[in-house]
Each structure stands twice: as structure tokens, then as C-alpha cells.
DOTIZA-953263 format. One record per residue (C-alpha): residue number from 1; x, y, z; chain; residue in one letter. Coordinates in nm, 4 decimals, m for minus. Example, Ala and Ser with C-alpha at 12.3 -4.5 7.8 and 13.67 -1.06 7.14 Angstrom:
<pts>
{banu:1	X:1.2300	Y:m0.4500	Z:0.7800	torpa:A	zati:a}
{banu:2	X:1.3670	Y:m0.1060	Z:0.7140	torpa:A	zati:s}
</pts>
This chain:
<pts>
{banu:1	X:m1.4058	Y:0.3980	Z:m1.0308	torpa:A	zati:m}
{banu:2	X:m1.7205	Y:0.5597	Z:m0.8136	torpa:A	zati:a}
{banu:3	X:m1.6177	Y:0.9167	Z:m0.9388	torpa:A	zati:t}
{banu:4	X:m1.5568	Y:0.8244	Z:m1.2706	torpa:A	zati:k}
{banu:5	X:m1.9229	Y:0.6588	Z:m1.2833	torpa:A	zati:a}
{banu:6	X:m2.1052	Y:0.9220	Z:m1.1342	torpa:A	zati:y}
{banu:7	X:m1.9351	Y:1.2320	Z:m1.3569	torpa:A	zati:d}
{banu:8	X:m2.0737	Y:1.0048	Z:m1.6423	torpa:A	zati:n}
{banu:9	X:m2.4495	Y:1.0054	Z:m1.5150	torpa:A	zati:v}
{banu:10	X:m2.4689	Y:1.2803	Z:m1.2847	torpa:A	zati:k}
{banu:11	X:m2.5973	Y:1.5167	Z:m1.5395	torpa:A	zati:r}
{banu:12	X:m2.8531	Y:1.2913	Z:m1.7172	torpa:A	zati:q}
{banu:13	X:m3.2343	Y:1.2439	Z:m1.6084	torpa:A	zati:m}
{banu:14	X:m3.3957	Y:0.9650	Z:m1.8027	torpa:A	zati:g}
{banu:15	X:m3.6852	Y:0.9977	Z:m2.0026	torpa:A	zati:y}
{banu:16	X:m3.9325	Y:0.8792	Z:m1.7335	torpa:A	zati:c}
{banu:17	X:m3.7773	Y:1.1536	Z:m1.4700	torpa:A	zati:g}
{banu:18	X:m3.4932	Y:0.9718	Z:m1.2839	torpa:A	zati:i}
{banu:19	X:m3.2122	Y:1.1067	Z:m1.1957	torpa:A	zati:w}
{banu:20	X:m2.9113	Y:0.8641	Z:m1.2878	torpa:A	zati:c}
{banu:21	X:m2.6655	Y:1.0239	Z:m1.0732	torpa:A	zati:g}
{banu:22	X:m2.8751	Y:0.9253	Z:m0.7214	torpa:A	zati:s}
{banu:23	X:m2.8548	Y:0.5446	Z:m0.8550	torpa:A	zati:c}
{banu:24	X:m2.6091	Y:0.3661	Z:m0.6746	torpa:A	zati:v}
{banu:25	X:m2.5982	Y:0.1442	Z:m0.9952	torpa:A	zati:v}
{banu:26	X:m2.5112	Y:0.3934	Z:m1.2194	torpa:A	zati:g}
{banu:27	X:m2.3204	Y:0.6225	Z:m1.0312	torpa:A	zati:n}
{banu:28	X:m2.0538	Y:0.3725	Z:m0.9169	torpa:A	zati:g}
{banu:29	X:m2.1122	Y:0.3685	Z:m0.5082	torpa:A	zati:t}
{banu:30	X:m2.2564	Y:0.0055	Z:m0.5116	torpa:A	zati:l}
{banu:31	X:m1.9529	Y:m0.1236	Z:m0.6769	torpa:A	zati:g}
{banu:32	X:m1.7184	Y:0.0920	Z:m0.4306	torpa:A	zati:e}
{banu:33	X:m1.8773	Y:0.0130	Z:m0.1287	torpa:A	zati:l}
{banu:34	X:m1.8859	Y:m0.3567	Z:m0.2064	torpa:A	zati:t}
{banu:35	X:m1.5188	Y:m0.3303	Z:m0.2506	torpa:A	zati:k}
{banu:36	X:m1.4452	Y:m0.1294	Z:0.0484	torpa:A	zati:r}
{banu:37	X:m1.6519	Y:m0.4190	Z:0.2914	torpa:A	zati:y}
{banu:38	X:m1.4847	Y:m0.7515	Z:0.0770	torpa:A	zati:e}
{banu:39	X:m1.1311	Y:m0.5225	Z:0.1408	torpa:A	zati:e}
{banu:40	X:m1.2284	Y:m0.4402	Z:0.5313	torpa:A	zati:l}
{banu:41	X:m1.3488	Y:m0.8380	Z:0.5725	torpa:A	zati:i}
{banu:42	X:m0.9991	Y:m0.9503	Z:0.4346	torpa:A	zati:r}
{banu:43	X:m0.8349	Y:m0.6879	Z:0.5812	torpa:A	zati:a}
{banu:44	X:m0.9370	Y:m0.7549	Z:0.9600	torpa:A	zati:y}
{banu:45	X:m0.9772	Y:m1.1248	Z:0.8949	torpa:A	zati:g}
{banu:46	X:m1.3200	Y:m1.1140	Z:1.0269	torpa:A	zati:v}
{banu:47	X:m1.4029	Y:m1.4741	Z:0.9581	torpa:A	zati:g}
{banu:48	X:m1.1630	Y:m1.6263	Z:1.1695	torpa:A	zati:d}
{banu:49	X:m1.3136	Y:m1.4182	Z:1.4616	torpa:A	zati:w}
{banu:50	X:m1.6921	Y:m1.2807	Z:1.3051	torpa:A	zati:g}
{banu:51	X:m2.0130	Y:m1.4327	Z:1.4138	torpa:A	zati:p}
{banu:52	X:m1.9884	Y:m1.7948	Z:1.3598	torpa:A	zati:e}
{banu:53	X:m2.3435	Y:m1.8036	Z:1.1718	torpa:A	zati:d}
{banu:54	X:m2.2461	Y:m1.6456	Z:0.9130	torpa:A	zati:l}
{banu:55	X:m2.0602	Y:m1.8122	Z:0.5487	torpa:A	zati:d}
{banu:56	X:m1.7956	Y:m1.5656	Z:0.5234	torpa:A	zati:y}
{banu:57	X:m1.6848	Y:m1.7108	Z:0.2006	torpa:A	zati:d}
{banu:58	X:m2.0237	Y:m1.6864	Z:0.0409	torpa:A	zati:s}
{banu:59	X:m2.0215	Y:m1.3078	Z:0.1655	torpa:A	zati:l}
{banu:60	X:m1.6976	Y:m1.2362	Z:0.0349	torpa:A	zati:v}
{banu:61	X:m1.7906	Y:m1.4160	Z:m0.2989	torpa:A	zati:q}
{banu:62	X:m2.1124	Y:m1.2413	Z:m0.2981	torpa:A	zati:g}
{banu:63	X:m1.9408	Y:m0.9389	Z:m0.2596	torpa:A	zati:l}
{banu:64	X:m1.6857	Y:m0.9891	Z:m0.5952	torpa:A	zati:e}
{banu:65	X:m2.0108	Y:m1.0352	Z:m0.7390	torpa:A	zati:s}
{banu:66	X:m2.1536	Y:m0.7485	Z:m0.6785	torpa:A	zati:m}
{banu:67	X:m1.8645	Y:m0.5847	Z:m0.8141	torpa:A	zati:q}
{banu:68	X:m1.8971	Y:m0.7295	Z:m1.1474	torpa:A	zati:r}
{banu:69	X:m2.2203	Y:m0.5207	Z:m1.1802	torpa:A	zati:i}
{banu:70	X:m2.0968	Y:m0.2507	Z:m1.4538	torpa:A	zati:p}
{banu:71	X:m2.2053	Y:0.0563	Z:m1.3735	torpa:A	zati:p}
{banu:72	X:m2.5129	Y:0.1964	Z:m1.6220	torpa:A	zati:c}
{banu:73	X:m2.3915	Y:0.4683	Z:m1.8388	torpa:A	zati:s}
{banu:74	X:m2.8037	Y:0.6138	Z:m1.8442	torpa:A	zati:g}
{banu:75	X:m3.0688	Y:0.5870	Z:m2.0500	torpa:A	zati:c}
{banu:76	X:m2.9449	Y:0.9255	Z:m2.2361	torpa:A	zati:l}
{banu:77	X:m2.6611	Y:0.7383	Z:m2.3549	torpa:A	zati:m}
{banu:78	X:m2.7528	Y:0.4511	Z:m2.4552	torpa:A	zati:g}
{banu:79	X:m2.8057	Y:0.2063	Z:m2.0775	torpa:A	zati:g}
{banu:80	X:m3.0761	Y:0.1877	Z:m1.9027	torpa:A	zati:g}
{banu:81	X:m3.3548	Y:m0.0921	Z:m2.0280	torpa:A	zati:r}
{banu:82	X:m3.2845	Y:m0.2077	Z:m2.3402	torpa:A	zati:e}
{banu:83	X:m3.5975	Y:m0.1759	Z:m2.5084	torpa:A	zati:n}
{banu:84	X:m3.7642	Y:0.1419	Z:m2.3090	torpa:A	zati:c}
{banu:85	X:m4.1016	Y:0.2327	Z:m2.4747	torpa:A	zati:e}
{banu:86	X:m4.0929	Y:0.5805	Z:m2.2528	torpa:A	zati:l}
{banu:87	X:m3.7483	Y:0.6747	Z:m2.3998	torpa:A	zati:r}
{banu:88	X:m3.8610	Y:0.5522	Z:m2.7363	torpa:A	zati:t}
{banu:89	X:m4.2000	Y:0.7604	Z:m2.6931	torpa:A	zati:c}
{banu:90	X:m4.0561	Y:1.0632	Z:m2.5636	torpa:A	zati:a}
{banu:91	X:m3.8017	Y:1.0841	Z:m2.8669	torpa:A	zati:s}
{banu:92	X:m4.0457	Y:1.0843	Z:m3.1374	torpa:A	zati:k}
{banu:93	X:m4.1592	Y:1.3109	Z:m2.9685	torpa:A	zati:k}
{banu:94	X:m3.8510	Y:1.5366	Z:m2.9389	torpa:A	zati:e}
{banu:95	X:m3.9556	Y:1.5612	Z:m2.5677	torpa:A	zati:l}
{banu:96	X:m3.6802	Y:1.5808	Z:m2.3285	torpa:A	zati:d}
{banu:97	X:m3.9776	Y:1.3978	Z:m2.0167	torpa:A	zati:s}
{banu:98	X:m4.2836	Y:1.2534	Z:m1.9917	torpa:A	zati:c}
{banu:99	X:m4.3490	Y:1.5081	Z:m1.7870	torpa:A	zati:s}
{banu:100	X:m4.3299	Y:1.7662	Z:m2.0781	torpa:A	zati:e}
{banu:101	X:m4.6194	Y:1.5279	Z:m2.2159	torpa:A	zati:c}
{banu:102	X:m4.9389	Y:1.6766	Z:m2.3209	torpa:A	zati:r}
{banu:103	X:m5.0811	Y:1.3265	Z:m2.3906	torpa:A	zati:d}
{banu:104	X:m4.9666	Y:1.1904	Z:m2.0175	torpa:A	zati:i}
{banu:105	X:m5.2729	Y:1.1331	Z:m1.8822	torpa:A	zati:a}
{banu:106	X:m5.3792	Y:0.9051	Z:m2.1607	torpa:A	zati:v}
{banu:107	X:m5.0705	Y:0.7970	Z:m2.2036	torpa:A	zati:c}
{banu:108	X:m5.0654	Y:0.3901	Z:m2.3661	torpa:A	zati:e}
{banu:109	X:m4.7465	Y:0.3881	Z:m2.0889	torpa:A	zati:h}
{banu:110	X:m4.8587	Y:0.5441	Z:m1.8319	torpa:A	zati:g}
{banu:111	X:m4.8571	Y:0.2299	Z:m1.6385	torpa:A	zati:e}
{banu:112	X:m4.5184	Y:0.1708	Z:m1.6921	torpa:A	zati:i}
{banu:113	X:m4.3873	Y:0.5324	Z:m1.6520	torpa:A	zati:l}
{banu:114	X:m4.5569	Y:0.4966	Z:m1.2936	torpa:A	zati:q}
{banu:115	X:m4.3946	Y:0.1637	Z:m1.1718	torpa:A	zati:h}
{banu:116	X:m4.1213	Y:0.2625	Z:m1.2551	torpa:A	zati:m}
{banu:117	X:m4.1350	Y:0.5891	Z:m1.1081	torpa:A	zati:r}
{banu:118	X:m4.2430	Y:0.4245	Z:m0.7815	torpa:A	zati:s}
{banu:119	X:m3.9805	Y:0.1442	Z:m0.8017	torpa:A	zati:g}
{banu:120	X:m3.7001	Y:0.4287	Z:m0.8019	torpa:A	zati:a}
{banu:121	X:m3.8526	Y:0.6162	Z:m0.5359	torpa:A	zati:l}
{banu:122	X:m3.8725	Y:0.3182	Z:m0.3412	torpa:A	zati:k}
{banu:123	X:m3.5392	Y:0.2030	Z:m0.3683	torpa:A	zati:a}
{banu:124	X:m3.4264	Y:0.5900	Z:m0.2800	torpa:A	zati:g}
{banu:125	X:m3.3105	Y:0.7470	Z:m0.6665	torpa:A	zati:l}
{banu:126	X:m3.4717	Y:1.0987	Z:m0.7487	torpa:A	zati:l}
{banu:127	X:m3.7699	Y:1.1411	Z:m0.9718	torpa:A	zati:v}
{banu:128	X:m3.8758	Y:1.4337	Z:m1.1591	torpa:A	zati:n}
{banu:129	X:m4.2354	Y:1.4349	Z:m1.1880	torpa:A	zati:t}
{banu:130	X:m4.2973	Y:1.7774	Z:m1.3224	torpa:A	zati:e}
{banu:131	X:m4.1620	Y:2.0118	Z:m1.5889	torpa:A	zati:d}
{banu:132	X:m3.9256	Y:2.2216	Z:m1.4225	torpa:A	zati:v}
{banu:133	X:m3.5383	Y:2.3152	Z:m1.4890	torpa:A	zati:d}
{banu:134	X:m3.4209	Y:1.9972	Z:m1.4695	torpa:A	zati:r}
{banu:135	X:m3.0170	Y:2.1532	Z:m1.4501	torpa:A	zati:q}
{banu:136	X:m3.1796	Y:2.3370	Z:m1.1273	torpa:A	zati:q}
{banu:137	X:m3.3214	Y:2.0133	Z:m0.9943	torpa:A	zati:l}
{banu:138	X:m2.9899	Y:1.7984	Z:m1.0781	torpa:A	zati:i}
{banu:139	X:m2.7492	Y:2.0682	Z:m0.8643	torpa:A	zati:e}
{banu:140	X:m3.0417	Y:2.0628	Z:m0.5556	torpa:A	zati:k}
{banu:141	X:m3.0504	Y:1.6365	Z:m0.5842	torpa:A	zati:w}
{banu:142	X:m2.6686	Y:1.6501	Z:m0.5825	torpa:A	zati:a}
{banu:143	X:m2.5888	Y:1.8927	Z:m0.3188	torpa:A	zati:a}
{banu:144	X:m2.8241	Y:1.6655	Z:m0.1086	torpa:A	zati:n}
{banu:145	X:m2.6245	Y:1.3495	Z:m0.2503	torpa:A	zati:l}
{banu:146	X:m2.3386	Y:1.4873	Z:m0.1601	torpa:A	zati:k}
{banu:147	X:m2.4318	Y:1.5431	Z:0.2231	torpa:A	zati:a}
{banu:148	X:m2.5992	Y:1.1962	Z:0.2395	torpa:A	zati:k}
{banu:149	X:m2.3300	Y:0.9719	Z:0.0895	torpa:A	zati:w}
{banu:150	X:m1.9394	Y:1.0037	Z:0.1730	torpa:A	zati:p}
{banu:151	X:m1.7813	Y:1.2450	Z:m0.0266	torpa:A	zati:c}
{banu:152	X:m1.4954	Y:0.9920	Z:m0.1264	torpa:A	zati:c}
{banu:153	X:m1.7315	Y:0.7966	Z:m0.2600	torpa:A	zati:i}
{banu:154	X:m1.8943	Y:0.9924	Z:m0.5490	torpa:A	zati:l}
{banu:155	X:m1.7227	Y:1.3158	Z:m0.5217	torpa:A	zati:f}
{banu:156	X:m1.3372	Y:1.1995	Z:m0.5477	torpa:A	zati:g}
{banu:157	X:m1.2031	Y:1.4659	Z:m0.1762	torpa:A	zati:n}
{banu:158	X:m1.2724	Y:1.4094	Z:0.1540	torpa:A	zati:c}
{banu:159	X:m1.2722	Y:1.7618	Z:0.2001	torpa:A	zati:q}
</pts>
């Protein structure tokens, strides 16, 4: 599942500059890891011998619940925030990114843009804030992501 989700978002960068491929929800990592944790907890019977101060039924229920969060399709394909002001504004101006905008210094959505970018960075997502070749940047970031996450999670092979 993670490979399919990642393939869907790996080339997308939102108007805000957030690279969808680096988002654990969008790229399928959250769903895949929670599934694996649940399987391991059950297979090893951790609830029978693990720390007594943990409610394993609630833990497994939480992991199952997280697995039901659908992977995001990315804002370029209709995912992300439903009524994103940045997407609407950039689309009207026929821009691929807010970083291309000449009015960025006086943008009425500047506070939202900064909030989204800072939140994304804090969560570990990769964010472009400059007017650069987006595909080259995505290729560089994808290589970094491949080194960060076990290849089996996102890339479908373990070689």
C-alpha cells in the first residue's frame, strides 16, 4: 500500500512548497508502519508479557484506527486542505508555487503560508521556499528520503 500511495504523491509539491512525497500520511508510511506494528504486537503476543502499565487492547485499537486514515492524494490531485486559499490564489495567478509570486511580500495569505510551512518543517516534511527547478529538488529529496526510510516501506524493494 505504501508504494502505491508514494507513487501517487512522489512528484507532487503543493503550491505552498510542501513536498507531498515527504508526508507520512500522503506517502503511505503511517498506514504501513501502524499495520506492521499491529502485526508484530499480535504475532509476538506482546500483550501477554510486555510492560504491565500499557493497555495493549487500546494500543492495537489505536493502530487499527490509524490504518484507516486514507493516504492523501496531494493538493495537486484534489487532496490536502479542502478549501486551501493558497491553491485557489496560485491557480488564479497561473502559478505552480507561491514561491513564484511577485506579491509574496504583501500576500493576504502570507500568515497561512508561513503557518503551513513551519508546521510542515516541524513535522519533518520537506518544504521548498525558493523559485527553483522543482523536479530536480524532488529528485534530490527522494534520494534523501530513500536513505531515511527503510526502502521496503516506500520503494517496494529491499535492495
